[in-house]
C-alpha positions as CSV (number, residue, x, y, z in Angstrom):
1,M,129.5,-56.7,31.0
2,Q,127.7,-59.7,32.5
3,N,124.5,-58.6,30.7
4,H,126.2,-58.9,27.4
5,I,127.3,-62.4,28.0
6,T,123.8,-63.3,29.2
7,R,122.4,-61.9,26.0
8,L,124.7,-64.0,23.9
9,Y,123.7,-67.1,25.9
10,E,120.0,-66.3,25.3
11,L,120.6,-65.9,21.6
12,S,122.5,-69.2,21.5
13,R,119.5,-71.0,22.8
14,A,116.8,-69.0,21.0
15,P,114.7,-70.8,18.3
16,S,115.7,-68.2,15.7
17,R,118.0,-65.3,15.3
18,R,117.6,-62.1,13.2
19,I,121.0,-61.3,11.7
20,I,122.2,-58.7,9.2
21,G,125.0,-59.9,7.0
22,L,127.3,-57.3,5.3
23,M,129.5,-57.9,2.3
24,S,131.8,-55.6,0.4
25,G,133.8,-57.3,-2.3
26,T,136.8,-56.5,-4.4
27,S,134.7,-54.9,-7.0
28,L,134.1,-51.9,-4.7
29,D,130.7,-51.3,-6.2
30,G,128.7,-51.1,-2.9
31,L,127.8,-52.8,0.4
32,D,125.4,-55.8,0.3
33,V,123.0,-55.6,3.3
34,A,121.0,-58.8,4.0
35,L,118.5,-59.0,6.9
36,C,118.1,-62.7,7.5
37,R,116.3,-64.9,10.0
38,F,118.1,-68.1,10.9
39,E,116.7,-71.2,12.6
40,G,118.9,-74.0,13.8
41,F,122.6,-74.3,13.1
42,G,125.0,-76.6,11.2
43,K,123.2,-78.9,8.7
44,S,119.9,-78.1,10.3
45,S,120.3,-74.4,9.4
46,K,117.4,-72.7,7.7
47,A,117.8,-69.1,6.4
48,Q,115.2,-66.7,5.1
49,I,116.1,-63.4,3.6
50,E,113.6,-60.8,5.0
51,K,115.2,-57.8,3.3
52,F,118.1,-57.2,0.9
53,E,119.7,-54.2,-0.7
54,T,123.0,-53.2,-2.2
55,V,123.9,-49.7,-1.2
56,P,126.2,-48.2,-3.9
57,Y,129.5,-46.5,-2.9
58,D,129.9,-43.0,-4.1
59,E,133.0,-41.8,-5.9
60,T,134.5,-40.3,-2.8
61,F,134.3,-43.6,-1.0
62,K,135.9,-45.4,-4.0
63,E,138.7,-42.9,-4.3
64,K,139.6,-43.2,-0.6
65,M,139.6,-47.0,-0.9
66,R,141.9,-47.0,-4.0
67,T,144.6,-45.2,-2.0
68,V,145.2,-48.5,-0.1
69,F,143.3,-51.2,-2.1
70,S,145.7,-54.1,-3.1
71,L,148.7,-51.8,-2.9
72,K,152.0,-53.2,-1.5
73,T,153.0,-49.7,-0.3
74,V,150.5,-47.4,1.4
75,D,150.3,-44.4,3.7
76,L,150.1,-45.9,7.2
77,Q,148.0,-42.9,8.5
78,Q,145.5,-43.3,5.6
79,L,145.3,-47.0,6.3
80,T,144.6,-46.3,10.0
81,L,142.0,-43.7,9.3
82,L,140.2,-45.8,6.8
83,N,139.7,-48.6,9.4
84,V,137.3,-46.2,11.3
85,Y,136.0,-44.4,8.2
86,I,134.8,-47.6,6.6
87,A,133.1,-48.7,9.8
88,E,131.3,-45.4,10.1
89,Q,130.2,-45.5,6.4
90,H,129.0,-49.1,6.7
91,A,127.1,-48.3,10.0
92,A,125.4,-45.4,8.3
93,M,124.4,-47.6,5.4
94,V,122.9,-50.2,7.8
95,L,120.9,-47.6,9.6
96,Q,119.7,-46.2,6.3
97,C,118.5,-49.7,5.3
98,L,116.8,-50.3,8.6
99,N,115.0,-46.9,8.3
100,K,113.9,-47.7,4.8
101,W,112.7,-51.2,5.9
102,K,111.0,-49.8,9.0
103,V,112.9,-52.1,11.2
104,E,114.4,-51.0,14.6
105,A,117.9,-51.8,15.5
106,K,116.8,-53.3,18.8
107,D,114.8,-55.9,16.8
108,V,118.1,-57.2,15.1
109,D,120.0,-59.7,17.2
110,L,123.4,-59.7,15.4
111,L,125.4,-57.8,12.7
112,A,127.9,-59.9,10.7
113,S,130.4,-57.7,8.9
114,H,133.0,-59.0,6.4
115,G,134.6,-55.6,6.2
116,Q,136.6,-54.4,3.2
117,T,139.6,-56.5,2.1
118,V,142.5,-54.2,1.3
119,Y,145.3,-56.8,1.0
120,H,145.4,-60.6,0.7
121,A,148.8,-62.2,1.1
122,P,148.9,-66.0,1.2
123,R,152.4,-67.4,1.6
124,W,152.6,-68.6,-2.0
125,F,152.0,-65.0,-3.1
126,H,154.3,-63.0,-0.8
127,G,157.1,-65.5,-1.1
128,I,158.8,-64.5,2.2
129,E,160.0,-67.7,3.7
130,D,159.7,-67.0,7.4
131,M,156.3,-65.2,7.1
132,P,152.8,-66.7,7.4
133,N,149.6,-66.5,5.4
134,A,147.9,-63.2,6.0
135,T,145.0,-61.0,5.0
136,L,143.7,-57.6,6.1
137,Q,140.1,-56.3,6.2
138,L,139.2,-52.8,7.4
139,G,136.0,-51.6,9.1
140,D,136.3,-51.9,12.9
141,G,133.7,-54.0,14.6
142,D,133.5,-51.9,17.8
143,H,132.6,-48.8,15.9
144,L,129.9,-50.7,14.0
145,A,128.5,-52.1,17.2
146,V,128.4,-48.7,18.9
147,L,127.0,-46.8,16.0
148,T,124.3,-49.3,15.1
149,G,123.5,-50.5,18.6
150,I,123.7,-54.1,17.4
151,I,126.1,-56.8,18.7
152,T,128.6,-57.2,15.9
153,L,130.7,-60.1,14.7
154,S,133.6,-59.0,12.4
155,D,137.1,-59.9,11.2
156,F,136.1,-63.5,10.3
157,R,139.1,-64.4,8.3
158,Q,141.7,-64.3,11.0
159,K,140.5,-67.5,12.8
160,H,140.7,-69.3,9.5
161,L,144.3,-68.2,9.2
162,A,145.0,-69.1,12.8
163,A,143.6,-72.7,12.2
164,G,145.9,-73.2,9.2
165,G,144.0,-71.8,6.2
166,E,144.7,-68.9,3.9
167,G,141.8,-66.8,5.2
168,A,139.8,-67.3,2.0
169,P,137.4,-68.3,0.6
170,L,135.1,-68.6,3.6
171,A,131.8,-69.4,1.7
172,L,132.5,-73.1,2.4
173,Y,130.9,-73.3,5.8
174,G,127.5,-71.8,5.0
175,D,127.5,-73.4,1.6
176,Y,127.9,-76.9,3.1
177,F,125.4,-76.4,5.9
178,M,122.7,-74.9,3.7
179,F,123.1,-76.1,0.2
180,S,124.5,-79.7,0.2
181,Q,122.3,-82.1,-1.7
182,P,122.8,-85.9,-1.3
183,G,123.1,-87.6,-4.7
184,E,124.1,-84.4,-6.6
185,D,127.6,-83.1,-7.0
186,R,127.3,-79.3,-6.7
187,I,129.6,-76.4,-7.5
188,L,128.5,-73.1,-6.1
189,L,130.4,-70.6,-8.3
190,N,130.6,-67.0,-7.3
191,I,132.0,-64.7,-10.0
192,G,132.9,-61.5,-8.2
193,G,136.1,-59.6,-8.6
194,I,137.8,-62.9,-8.0
195,A,136.0,-66.1,-9.1
196,N,135.7,-68.8,-6.5
197,F,133.6,-71.8,-5.9
198,T,132.6,-74.3,-3.2
199,W,132.7,-78.0,-4.0
200,L,129.9,-80.0,-2.5
201,P,130.1,-83.7,-3.3
202,G,126.9,-85.6,-3.5
203,S,128.4,-88.0,-0.9
204,G,127.8,-85.3,1.7
205,S,131.3,-85.8,3.2
206,A,132.4,-82.8,5.3
207,E,136.0,-83.9,4.9
208,A,135.8,-83.8,1.1
209,V,134.2,-80.4,0.6
210,F,136.5,-77.4,-0.1
211,A,136.3,-73.9,-1.4
212,T,138.9,-72.4,-3.7
213,D,139.6,-69.3,-5.8
214,C,140.0,-69.9,-9.5
215,G,141.5,-66.6,-10.7
216,P,140.1,-63.3,-12.0
217,G,136.4,-63.0,-12.3
218,N,135.4,-59.4,-13.0
219,T,138.4,-57.5,-11.6
220,L,140.4,-57.2,-14.8
221,L,137.3,-56.7,-16.9
222,D,136.2,-53.8,-14.7
223,A,139.6,-52.3,-14.5
224,F,140.0,-52.2,-18.3
225,A,136.4,-51.1,-18.9
226,R,137.2,-48.0,-16.8
227,E,140.6,-47.4,-18.4
228,L,139.8,-48.0,-22.0
229,F,136.1,-47.1,-22.3
230,E,135.4,-44.9,-19.2
231,V,132.5,-47.1,-18.0
232,P,132.4,-49.0,-14.7
233,Y,132.0,-52.4,-16.2
234,D,131.2,-54.2,-19.4
235,R,127.4,-54.2,-19.2
236,D,125.9,-57.3,-21.0
237,A,129.4,-58.0,-22.4
238,L,128.8,-55.5,-25.2
239,L,132.4,-54.5,-25.3
240,A,133.7,-58.1,-25.3
241,R,131.2,-59.3,-27.9
242,A,132.5,-56.5,-30.2
243,G,135.9,-58.1,-30.1
244,T,137.7,-61.4,-30.9
245,V,139.6,-63.6,-28.5
246,E,143.3,-63.2,-29.2
247,Q,144.7,-66.7,-28.6
248,R,148.3,-65.8,-28.3
249,L,147.5,-63.3,-25.6
250,L,145.2,-65.7,-23.8
251,E,148.0,-68.4,-23.8
252,N,150.4,-65.8,-22.3
253,L,147.9,-65.0,-19.5
254,L,147.2,-68.6,-18.8
255,A,151.0,-69.3,-18.4
256,D,151.0,-67.7,-14.9
257,P,152.1,-70.3,-12.3
258,F,149.1,-69.5,-10.1
259,F,146.8,-71.5,-12.4
260,D,148.9,-74.6,-11.9
261,L,148.7,-74.5,-8.1
262,P,146.8,-77.3,-6.5
263,L,143.3,-76.8,-5.2
264,P,142.2,-75.3,-2.8
265,K,144.1,-71.9,-3.2
266,S,143.4,-68.2,-2.8
267,T,144.3,-65.1,-4.6
268,G,143.2,-61.5,-5.1
269,P,143.6,-58.3,-7.2
270,E,147.1,-58.0,-5.8
271,L,148.2,-60.5,-8.4
272,F,145.7,-59.8,-11.3
273,T,146.6,-56.2,-12.1
274,R,146.7,-54.1,-15.2
275,A,150.5,-54.4,-15.1
276,W,150.1,-58.2,-15.0
277,V,148.1,-58.0,-18.2
278,Q,150.5,-55.6,-19.8
279,K,153.4,-58.1,-19.3
280,A,151.4,-60.7,-21.3
281,V,150.6,-58.1,-24.0
282,D,154.3,-57.2,-24.3
283,K,155.3,-60.9,-25.0
284,R,153.2,-60.9,-28.2
285,P,154.9,-60.3,-31.5
286,K,152.3,-57.7,-32.4
287,G,152.1,-54.1,-31.0
288,R,149.1,-52.6,-29.2
289,V,146.1,-54.9,-28.7
290,N,142.7,-53.9,-29.9
291,P,140.6,-52.7,-26.9
292,Y,137.6,-54.8,-27.8
293,D,139.8,-57.9,-28.4
294,L,141.4,-57.3,-25.0
295,M,137.9,-57.4,-23.4
296,A,137.0,-60.6,-25.2
297,T,140.3,-62.2,-24.3
298,L,139.9,-61.3,-20.6
299,T,136.4,-62.7,-20.6
300,A,137.9,-65.9,-22.1
301,L,140.6,-65.9,-19.4
302,S,137.9,-65.8,-16.6
303,A,136.0,-68.6,-18.3
304,S,139.0,-70.8,-19.0
305,T,140.5,-70.6,-15.5
306,I,137.1,-71.3,-13.9
307,A,136.5,-74.3,-16.2
308,E,140.0,-75.7,-15.6
309,A,139.5,-75.5,-11.8
310,V,136.0,-77.2,-12.1
311,R,137.5,-80.0,-14.1
312,R,139.8,-80.9,-11.2
313,V,137.1,-81.7,-8.7
314,P,136.8,-85.4,-7.7
315,R,133.3,-86.1,-9.0
316,T,131.2,-88.6,-7.0
317,S,127.8,-88.6,-8.8
318,D,126.4,-88.7,-12.4
319,K,124.2,-85.7,-11.4
320,A,126.2,-82.5,-11.5
321,G,124.9,-78.9,-11.0
322,L,126.8,-75.7,-11.4
323,Y,125.1,-72.7,-9.6
324,L,126.2,-69.2,-10.5
325,S,126.2,-66.0,-8.3
326,G,128.0,-62.7,-8.3
327,G,128.2,-60.0,-10.9
328,G,129.7,-62.3,-13.5
329,A,126.6,-64.5,-13.4
330,H,124.9,-61.7,-15.3
331,N,127.5,-61.6,-18.0
332,P,125.9,-63.4,-21.0
333,L,129.2,-64.0,-22.9
334,L,131.0,-65.4,-19.8
335,R,128.1,-67.7,-19.1
336,A,128.0,-68.9,-22.7
337,M,131.7,-69.6,-22.6
338,L,131.3,-71.6,-19.4
339,E,128.5,-73.7,-20.9
340,A,130.6,-74.5,-23.9
341,L,133.6,-75.4,-21.8
342,L,131.7,-77.5,-19.2
343,P,128.9,-79.3,-21.2
344,E,128.7,-82.1,-18.6
345,W,127.6,-79.7,-15.9
346,S,124.0,-78.5,-15.6
347,M,124.2,-74.7,-15.2
348,H,121.8,-72.6,-13.2
349,L,121.6,-69.2,-11.6
350,F,122.0,-69.6,-7.8
351,D,118.5,-68.2,-7.2
352,V,117.0,-71.6,-8.0
353,L,118.3,-72.8,-4.6
354,G,116.0,-70.4,-2.8
355,I,118.5,-67.6,-2.0
356,S,119.1,-64.6,-4.2
357,G,122.5,-65.0,-5.9
358,D,123.1,-61.3,-5.4
359,A,122.6,-61.6,-1.7
360,K,124.4,-64.9,-1.2
361,E,127.7,-63.6,0.1
362,A,126.1,-61.4,2.7
363,V,123.9,-64.2,3.8
364,L,126.9,-66.5,4.2
365,F,128.6,-64.1,6.6
366,A,125.3,-64.0,8.5
367,A,125.5,-67.8,8.6
368,L,129.1,-67.6,10.0
369,A,127.8,-65.4,12.8
370,N,124.9,-67.8,13.5
371,E,127.4,-70.7,13.8
372,T,129.7,-68.8,16.1
373,V,126.8,-67.8,18.5
374,A,124.6,-70.9,18.2
375,G,126.6,-73.7,16.6
376,E,128.2,-76.6,18.4
377,N,131.9,-77.2,18.6
378,V,132.8,-80.6,17.3
379,D,136.2,-81.7,18.5
380,G,138.4,-83.1,15.7
381,A,136.0,-82.0,12.9
382,W,137.6,-80.7,9.7
383,M,136.2,-78.9,6.7
384,G,138.1,-78.1,3.5
385,G,141.5,-79.0,5.1
386,V,141.0,-76.7,8.1
387,P,139.7,-77.5,11.6
388,L,136.0,-76.6,11.9
389,V,136.1,-73.5,13.9
390,G,133.8,-70.6,14.9
391,M,134.9,-67.3,13.3
392,G,134.4,-63.7,14.1
393,K,135.4,-61.3,16.9
394,I,132.4,-60.1,19.0
395,S,131.9,-56.4,19.7
396,F,129.2,-55.2,22.1
397,P,127.3,-51.9,21.6
398,R,128.0,-50.6,25.1
């Protein structure tokens, strides 16, 4: 065991670390695998992506996940089995990538695994007075470490909960260290299943930055694309562009109390379900909604709730940049709606900041691992309303 601790000590003092970041989001489309090289830590961090790939999930994996994903009541045995199954599948995908890239596992210093979120339950959502904020990610770190042969950091969100946060979003830390720009207010907007952003004021104040969820990004669009059109998602917004936004339905959706909660806040597909949409549909005086109009209206819902959250940030500079990543960044209708709703913000794809927007989330978890192993603890430092803490449980291969 002493050799493992010695190895961590050596990595903490090394001039650079080679880290694989893994991210599997609520869209359940696949595992993002980013091989990165990090130099420094904190605001001196420099990250370079050496290799990146999204390994798609097959239907068997997706079907197994849907037996527990965002469901209040599940089979406990299935949940237990999936914790190991997901780790085994992710480990196989990592090894597949390393083989394709011709990189040996012994030449990778750390593996940073987000795991698969299956249920997110902040206190405002579960409403149980004497119970805390909670979230659950599956994909055991010990199995990943043993199967890949790489020191693994996993289960990052629990430390954020323990320090007083809601366990999400966690992009804040890497975003602040790597992408703050003095003199420019920046919003780094990730439109995944859930839309979230990091607010980086041009003042550079660590106390002022925060990360927040806005509401649904692609989760409802994807769900209804599958249900109504039997396609995995609305490619190029072709379905939504064939419809018209139904204003009454949009107003019913926007009436949900979540959208009035103060920032920062977190949420998940546990709230934004097909049943949630159906309740809003049923409040209309009309009957069944046109499927294309529904897709247009859900796109407008994502754009409207993102824009409303952005308008709440306390601007500090005349220069303001909005940088988009995630699957929704490739939705032309959603982008056009955002540009119309936020004309005072200069809008860009995240790639202009030197990191692929598709790889960003995986890179940020690699950054969290880099901070835990090589960063410095600063007593009394806060970020986004939570003490600045190292995150991730460490699992050794042997």
